[in-house]
N, C-alpha and C positions, 0 to 999 in steps of 0.2 A: 913756480907758482909765484904770483907777483906779491909784495908786500901785504896791497890793498885786500887780495883774494885769500889771503892766509889769515890776515886780522878778523875778516870776515867770518871766516869757518870758525875761527877761536871764539870771536864773541858771539855765534850762533849758538852754540855750546852752552855759553854764560846764559845767553837770553832764556833758553827753554827752560832752566832751572829755575827761575823766578817765578814761581807759581803764583804770588800775587800780582804781578805786574801782568802775567798772562790772563789772569781773571777780569780784571779791569779791560784789556785791551779787546779780549775776544769775547767774553762770557758778557760783560755788561752791557754793551750795544744791541747783543743777541738779546738779552732780558728785556731790555727797553722795547725793542721790534714788537716781541711776542706780547709784551704788557697791554701795550698802546693798540696792536693789532687786534685782540682779544677784547678790549675795553671798545674799539669803535667796529667790530666783528669785521674788520679786515675792508672796510670801505670807505672810499673817500668822502667828502663831504664837501660838494662843488659850491653848494649853496652856502659854505660859510668861506669860500674862498682857499679850500685847502686840497691841492691837488694829491692824486693818489700817489704820484712817487714821493711826496711829504717824510711819510713814516722811513722807509728804506733808506732815502738821502739822510734822515735825519741820524739814525742809525749809523750809517756808514761816517757822516760827518763826525759825530761824537768820537766814534773809534779811532779814527784817524787823528782827531784833534788830542787824545789820550797819548798815543804813539810820541806825536810830537811835543806837545806842551808838558808832559807829565815822564814817561817812561826815558826817551832819550837823553834828556838833560840830566835825569836824577843818576842816570848811570855814568855817566862823561864827570857829572861833577863829583859824585860818589867816588870814582877813581881817582880823581885830584884829593879829594879830603883823604881819603887811605893812603895816598903817595904811590897808588900803582902809575899816574903819569910820571910822577919825579923818575920813577925806574926807568920806565920806557924810554925816559929822555938820555938815557945812557947807553941805547942802543942807536942802529942807525935810521929807526923809523922816525919819519917826519909826523908832525901834528896834522898835515893835512891828510896822510894817509890813513891814520885813525877817523878824521872825521868822515872821510870818504867810505871806509868799511860800514860806519855806524849808519851813515846814509843807506847803504846798499841793503844792510840788514835789515832795517826798518822800511824799506821800500817794500824788501820781499814780504815782510810782515804785513804790511798794507794792503798789499794782494788779498793776501789769507783772508784779512778783515773781511774786505769788498766780496770776495767769495762766498765766506762764509754767510752774509747777511743776503746777498742775492739767493744763493741756493736754498736758504732757510725759509725765506719769504716767499718763493716759486713752490716750493715743497709743501710746508706746512699752512701756508697762509692762501695758497692760490694767488699772489701777487705777480702781476705783468714784468716782466724785466724789460729795460729800457728797449723803447722803438729804435733809436740811432745808437747801434753799437759802438760805432767809430768816433761820434763826437762823445759818448759817454767817456770811453778808454783817454780819451784825450780830456775831458774835466778831470776824471778822477785821479789820474796821473798829475796834474798840475795841482790839485788841492794836495794830494799826499807828498809833493815835494815840496808845496809851500810850508805845510804845516812842520815838516821833518826840519826844515830850514830855520823857522822859528825856533825848533829845539836845539839845532846846534849853536842859534845865537846865544840862546840862555845859557849854556854850558860852557860857551866861550867868553861871557860875562860875569858869570857868579862863580863864588869859590867852593858852595859846599852842596852836598845832596839836599838839605833841609831849605837853604836859600833858593835851592832850583826849584824845588816843589811849591815854595811861597809864591815864587814868580810866576811857574807855570799856571797855578791856581788864580791869580790874579788877573793873568791874561785869559784864560779859559771861560770865565763865566761872563764876562762883558762880550766875549766872541761869540757865545751861545746866545745871549741875547740879541744882539745886532743880525746874527744869522737867521733870526727867527725861531729859534728852538721852543723857546718860551711861547712866541706867540708868532705863527706862521707867516712868512714875509708878508705875503699879500693883504694880510688883516693887519700889518703894523700900522702905528700913525704914520701918516703921510710925512708928517716933517723928518723922520729920522728912516725913513724908509731906504732913502739913497744908499745910506750906510752898508744895507746889507749886499749892495753889488759893488762895495769896493773893500771890505772888511775881507780877510783870506779865509774865514769859515764860511762868512756867508756869500761871499763869489764863487766858491765852490759849491756848495749847496745847490745854489742856486743854478750853475753851469750843470751839474748833474740831473736837474728836475727839468731844462730846457732839453736835453739829451733823453731824458726820459719820453718826454712829449714827442720825440722825432725831429727837435729844431737843433741848429748847431747853438752852442751857448754864446751869450752875448759878449761883443766885443768889449764891450766895459769891464767885466767880470774876468775874462780871459786876462787882459792888460794888467787889471790889478792883481792877479796870480803871479805873473811874470814877474812883475816888478819886484812882488815880496819875496820869491824865491831868489832873484839877482841881488838886492838887497841884504836880505839875510844872509846870504853863502857869503859876500864880498865882507861883510861886518866879522862873520863868525872866523872865515879864515884870516881876518886881519888880526885880531885880538886874543883868538884862543891861544893859550899857552900850556905846557906841562905842570906849571906853578904858578 
């Protein structure tokens, strides 16, 4: 078994033991979907510019963002703070192998989050599934990879779990605003609406909403996600150190 797969297996056992992290990643987005679906009766509000796909893509967007901006960087920064990475530095394992293992593990978690949201929406709230499955898979995969790449970048630059938490929160809440979580994108002020299409969370949610309606995601949003993935991974690989 390769080092990456061995590390992934080990890290997965540690991941499922973190009940607090599991709550925020899996239960919180599902709770948001439930609350807002009940408040709105599960109905879209086209007269307000809010598409039917807004609630499920919002829940997916927040769930994946928590994985990328909170869970992943805090795990790696916590390892560094506790000296785990220092001990790993005495083994043949290279830093990039650990980053790859964490990326793979959290991509699997992202798939579970997306499946949970889609399944709960269809089963309990009679929500429609994406009209274009392949474009939705592409959009969701790129969005997940972009958010997790941001998490690796944070972990590569900050020294402690507390610092990772602070940086993650500083990035998360503006990301949610520009993605249209607080104010749905189509009813955002025109002057800042363009940011929805170029920030990772906004580009991801917009792409998933496009696929939900049966369209391919916009080129600008897809390019923004690819650029975020490539840039963050490159910087994370360059600066991540055991200590």
